[in-house]
N, C-alpha and C positions, 0 to 999 in steps of 0.2 A: 502493499500499498504506499502510497507518497506520503511525504512530509505534507506536516502541515504550513508549512512555508512556502512550500510549491502549490500547495492549493491557495494560499494567499495570493502567490503570484502570476497567478492563473485568472484570476478574479480581477486583479489589479488590470492586467492588459484587454483583459475581455471587457470591462466596464460593468461588469457586475460586482455580486456582495455574497459571501459566504454568510450565512444566518447563522446564528448564536443565540440557542433559548438554553435557557438556567432552568435546572431541575433541582426537587427537593427527593422526588423517591422516583421507585423503579414503573410505577406506572407512566410516571411524565413522559423518563427515559425511552419506556417500549412503545408510547404514542410517538414520538419524537424519530427514533428511527425505524419505525414503520413507515413513513412519510418519505426518509432517506431512501429505502428500498425501493418503494414505489415510484419515487422519483427521480431514481437514480443521480441524487446528487450528494456532495457531501457537507455534513452541518457540524457546526463545534457544537456540546454541551458543556455548559458552565457552572459550576456550585461556589459561591461565595463560601466566605467561611460560617456564614449561620447555616448554609444547605448544605455545606460539609461536616460539620458538623452533624447535622443530622441524620446523610445517608449513611455517611461513613468516608473516610478518604481513600482507603484503599478497594470498601467497596464499588464507588465509581470507578476505578481504576480497573476492576474484573470485570464491570460491567462495559466498558466501553471493548475490553479485549474481547468478550464475547461475541457481541454484536459485531465486530470485525471478521472470525470468525465465519459467521452468516452471511457474509459478504456487503455489511453495512460501511461505508466510508463516515464514520464518524469520530470525532477529535473531543481533547477532553481539555479543558484551561479553566484556572484557578481563579475565578472570578474576583477581583474588588480584594485583594489580602492585603492588609495593613502594616505587617511589620517582614521585615527581611527574615527571620527564624520562620514565620508561616512561609513565605515564599519558598524557601531552603527544604522546608517540608514536602509538600507538593511537587517540588523539583525532583528529589531522591524518590519519591511514590510512581514514578513517571507518567506526571503529568506533560500534555505537546506542550502548555502554554500557562503563563502565569502574568497576572496581572499586577504589578505593585502600586497600590494605592497609597499615593501618600500627600494628594492637596490642600491638606490640613495643617503638613506640615510647613514651615519657612523653607521658602524655594533650595535655598543653599542645602539643608537637609533634605529634603525632598530629592534633591539631583544627586548626592552622595549615596542614596541608602538605593536608591533604583540602581545608580552604576553597580552597588554593590551585588545587588539581585543578578543583572546583567553579568557580569563578572562570573559568579554563581552556575550561573545558565552555561556557560561556555566550557566552564571547567569540566562541569558533569557532561555535557553532551558528547565533549572530546572525548571523555574517557569511556563514554558507553554507544559511541557511534551515530548518535542523535542529535537534532538540532531542535532546543529548546525555545520559543518565541517568546518574550518578555515584552508586555506592553504595560505603558504609564498613561495614568488620564491627564490632561492640563488644565485649567482651569475648571470651574465649580459650575456642578448640576444637581448636584441634591445627592442625599443618599439611600434614598428606601426605597425600592420598588413596591409602590401602594398605589392605591386610590385617593386623590388628590381634590379637592374641595376649590382650592388655586393653589397657583405658580406661587412657590415657599417664597418667604422676604429672603432668604437670603442666595436664593436663588437669583431673583428677582436684582438686587443689590451688586452682584459681581460683575465684575468686566471681564468680556474675551478675550484670549487671548492674542498675541497677534501674531505675524506672521514671523516677525524676528524671535518673540518668545519660543515659536515651536521649533524654530530653526536653531536656537540657539541648545533648548532642553534634551532633542536629540543630537546632536553634536556632542554633547559633555556628557549624556547618559548613555549614547549607544543601543539605546530601544529601536527596537523590530516593530514594534506598531503602537503608534501615537492614539490617543479617543480627546482630542478635544472639545470643550466646549462652543458647539457653533450656533445658541439657541435650541438645544435640546434639554431636557430635564429627566432626572431616574423618577418613576411615576408616571401616574396616567390621570388626566382630568376627568372627574366624573360625568360630565355634564357638557363638556365642548372638545374638540379637538384640542393637540399640546401646541403649544408655542411653532411658530414657521422656522424656518432653519435660514440662518444665513449662507446661503449656497454660494455666493462667491467668496466670501471665507474660507469656505472649504475647498473650490478652486484654487486659490491663491496659494493657499497650504500645499495642495497638490504639485504645484508647480514648484515651490519652492525646496520641496523636500520628496524629489521624485522614487525614490526607491525604499521609504519609509511607507508601509500600511499603515492606512487611517479606518479608525473602527470608531462605527455612532453608536454609542453609548444612549439607552432613554429611548428604546426605539417604540416602546408601548404607547399609542395615541395619536403617533406622527402620519399627516394624511400622505395619501398612496403618490399625490404628486408630489411631495417635499419628498419622500424617499426614491423617485424616481432621478428625481434630482441629483440629490447628494451623492446620490452612488455614480451618477453620472461623472456629474465633478470631483469624485476621486474616494469617496466612504467605499473601502472594497469587505468589509464586513460590518455587520450592523447587528446587535445586542437586542432580543425581544425577551421581557420575564413578564413585567403587569399583567400584559393581557393573558399569558398562559395560565397565573395563579386564578383570574377571573375566569376565566374559560373553564378551568380546573373544580374551583369550587362549585359553580353553578351546575356543573354535569352531580357533583356527589350529593345537592342539596335534590337534585331532581329525580334522582334514583333510592333516595331514602323516601320523596315524597310520595313517589309511585308506590312504594314496598315497607312503609315503616317497618317491620317487623323482622324485615332480612337482617341476614348475619353475617351473610357471603358474602366478603368486601368484593372479591372479581364479579358480584354481580350488580351490588349496586353502586360498583364503581365504574362500570361501563361504559356510563354515556360521558364519565369525565375523562376516559381515555378517549373517547371518537372527538370530543370537543378539543383536547389539545392537538391531537391529530388533525382536524380542520384548520384551527390555527396556523401550524408548523405549516402544512402544503400550501394554502394561503398564502403564507411569506414566503417560502421559497421561491415559487411560483414568482414572487412579485421581482424578488431581488435577484431572478437570474434569467427573467423574460423567458418563463417558460411559456 
């Protein structure tokens, strides 16, 4: 199977995006990889620190290995890990990529710790014969994948990174991928689409950093038109989480409402799996022009 860096490079060249979906359990994972097999498209599954604690770091690795044996092209990302130690642990466990999230740190400390993660990933990768993608976030877009009544004040008040900021950060850290704030936010507004994206900023960043992979975080709630424009402008990976959580919960509620006395999880959770599959299928098709 290809390495993740090959998949991301292919997406960058074709002006499409690799879909990234977060999981908390095997039901969500199976729904996602069903879509991978049926659409013949690679995806990345991600676990944040909280999700990783729930599902188990090594369990997530085992799920991905099992899926690959079934011919499903799926990669594993450690999403939003906030310490160097946590990043080193997932690298050692066999993750394909890791995101060091140091956006709340002073810039110099963020750069220093991101560089430490990159150096460790290169060292382990060289010894094990694999390449580990390291990603960092630049600019603030919020912290939680949940339903929101309004855009958080701290996101509204934060400034977007400049082209110079992006170039300097990548050069000093050596990251493979950058997730810049471009008008996006983590979470999904309840009663309206999320804010529009700054497409020109994405275009300028892509021109300034042609070899860097650009990742759009906070994809849930963005309108399809902005997805298409952002991907064409240079985003070659897109994260979706809140949409899956919302669809998953709705499916569980529907299953329990239909049969309140049912205690077999595979029965009352079947609709949840179908819901996640549908979200994943539609997003993959949109991001890859299927």
